[in-house]
C-alpha positions, 0 to 999 in steps of 0.5 A: 499500499503506497503512503497516500492510501496508508494515510487515507486508510489510517486517517479514516480509521482514527477519524472514525475512532475520535468522532464515534467515541466523542459522538457516543459520549454525547449521546450518553450525556444527552441521555444522562442529562435527562436525570442530572443537573448542570451542577452535577456536570460542573462538579465532575468537570472540576475533578476531570480538570486535575485528572486530565493534568495529571494524566500529562505528568504520567505520559511524561512526553515518551509517547511522541518521543517513541513515535518519532525514533527509528528503532524501539526495543522491547526493553525500552517499552518495559522501562517506559511502562513501569516508570509511567505506572510508578509515577501515576500511584505517586500522583494518586497518592498524593491527590487522594490525600489533597482530595479534602483541600480541593474540595475546600477551595471550590466549596464542595464537600462532595468533591472529596469523595468523588476525587479519591474515587475518579483519580484511580483511572490514573494507574489504569490509564498508565497500564495503557499508554505503552500499548496505545503508543506501539499501536500508533507506531505501527499504524494499527488504527483499526484496532485501536478504533474497535477497542475504543469503541467497544469499552465506551459502549460497555461503560455507557450501557452501564452508567445509563442504567446506573443513572436511571436508578440513582439520579445522581453525579455518582453515575459520572464517576462510574462512567469515567471508571469504566471507560478506562478499565475496559479499555485497559483490559482490551489492549492488554488481552489484544496486543502482543507486547509482554513487558520484560521483568527489568527496568533501564534507566538508559532507555529512559535517558534516550527519550528524555532529552526530547520528551522532557520539553514536550512533557513540560510543554503539555503540561503548561498546554493542559493546565491553561487549557482547562484555566477557563474550567478552574476559574469558573468552577471557583469564581463563578458557579459549578452550574456556569461550570456545567454549561461551560463544560458542555458547550466545550465538549461539543466544540471539541468534538467539532474542532479538536476531533478532526484535527486530532486525526489529521494530527496523530495520523499524519505525524509519523509520515512527516517524520519519516519524509524529514528522516529521508530529508524530504521536503514537508512544506507541501505536505503540511499546506495540504493537511492544514487546508484540508483540517481547516475547511472540515473543522471550519465547515462543521463549526460554522453549521453548529454556531449558527443553530447552537442555542436550539440545538443545545435545548433540543439535545439536553432536553430543558430550555436552561441549557441554551445558556450552553449554546450561548457559550458555544457560540461565544466560543466559535472562532476558538474552535475553528482556529484550532487547527492552525493552533494544533497542526503546525506544532507537528513541523517543530516536533518533527524537526526535533525542536522541543525547545521551541515548542516549550518556549512558544508555549509559554509565551502563548499562556502569558497571552492567556493569563493577561486576558483571564486577569482583564476579563475575570471580574467581568460577566461570565459571557465576556470571560468566556469570549475571552477564549476567541481574544485569546485565539485571534491574538495567538494566530499570528504568533502561531503562523510566524514560529511554526512556519519559519522551519518550512519557510512558510511565511505569515503572508503566505499562510494568511494568503491561503487561509483567508478565503476559507475564513470569509466562506465560513463567516457567510455560513454563520451570518446566514444561519443567524439571520434565518434564526432571528427572522423565525424567532416566533416558530416552533424551536424544533422546526427553526432548528431544522431550517437553520441546520439546513441553511447552514449546510446548504449555504456551505455546500454552495460556497465550497463545492468548487474549492479543491480543498473541499474536494480533497476531503472527499478524495480522502473519503473515497480513498478509504472506502476503495480500501474496504 
């Protein structure tokens, strides 16, 4: 199978995994929301913040470091596994001890018991990292897709049954634990990796030079990506956090999912081309344009209908607040591919130090925006994410285009027509929605979604980026 077909095949399996997993999670959320309150989701959102940050430390950046290596031994994998497991146990014990303090900080006593149980996902995730990395390195995205779907379906079925009978936040705790447990179990059953009964410091040293900067960078990124959840939970209310977290989840489905597909699948290929001294500029241009069109198209459709969409999906008019937050964060979602995929270039070139410096500079900008908006109404505070994305755009275009001689002017020239078309799509949907304000909500929602899709098809149908997406889809179908 040629490189192009391998990219198409694995990209679609990765896309299927991420979209299906996030989609099932959303459907599970929509069902469970009938029995839970926004406050329940806000409480769980606070615990999730600490879990996500801890998981970055557990991985320690070894995953990306291993993928870019030409040869990785069984001893290397074993040493990384034992190191990850040790770190996860230490972190769990620390978080267990500090769970009472976490509850006091956010003025939610129930957080103490929930934290102690939820943080058990750390050692379970540590036992999964090496298997996942090995599969990604071997381009076994189909197997990863099946494992993720099966584990999620089993966990969701049990959690939905639990919430039907008990109707409390512990259903969300159970869901998180079962997802990690089933995935860990299936990974160990289906992979052929058996760790050696040995530990090598030399194996860790071989990768740590590259991984340490990635870990620090990822830790900073994760901390600041969740800073809005932390601040909202502390300065506003857990109900507001519940609205925000669900708006952010839908945004991630539309934006981060497709971006992560392209990023995770193309990173090994870009590394291979770079190792062979090839030119990755043209490949990068195609990757970023396809990601931007696909992400932007979906985000534009959802932004134009977000208020009615959340009311319909969550089953209660109070969730229209989450739809409003989604609208405020829309530009942040559209710009995500430019903020994320271009870092692949720096990683492929092996310049993890630049990634770290760039991450620090980005987060200084975010801190300034948070400080300036925290005393404002929560809608202004949430809109700060869009302000941050726009300011950050120019920084990313410069630093990430420099290694491949892709100037800011060239990148803006290539992407500006896409942004104009996306703006027209959003304006068309919002305009029709305003004209139909007195119409029944389901009819208004169906109309605005249709207008968004139809206007997008008209605007993008003859564009090469849009056609490229269909080309990748057809390539995948032919391989089946």
